[in-house]
C-alpha positions, 0 to 999 in steps of 0.5 A, a space after each residue: 159328608 165329603 162324599 157327598 160334598 164332592 157328588 154336590 160340586 160336580 156338573 154335567 156336561 153336555 158336548 156335541 160332535 158334529 160335521 160341518 162338511 156333510 151335514 147328512 150325518 147324525 150328530 153325535 151326543 157325549 156327558 161328561 162329568 166334571 168336576 169344579 175345576 173342569 177335570 173329567 171324572 166319567 164320559 159317557 156315549 149317549 144315543 139319542 139326543 137328550 131331551 130334558 133340560 139337566 146340563 150345566 154347560 152344553 159345547 159343541 164341536 163341528 170338526 166330524 171327529 169320532 171322539 171328543 178326545 180328538 177335537 182340537 177346539 169346542 165352542 160354547 153353546 149358550 144358551 141353550 134348550 138343554 142346559 139347565 136353567 138359571 135360578 136368580 137368588 131372589 127366586 130361590 128363597 120363596 
């Protein structure tokens, strides 16, 4: 039961690593699973841009770094097409 609650509280975050100085380079997409405090639990590099909006947050870095651990700062992309749609409390019960 405790493990089930821990999995529910985890969220998926999409990190987009781009290069603002050389726009011809393809962006890199990294999927990070984090707990409710923001600690990164798992990291997975994606081969292509995701197609379905399954992410709780989408962040972007345009410094041209190869890995997200090397980046100094991220900017939140809100709203983003790959971000999960927010459900209102009124519609959730119907």
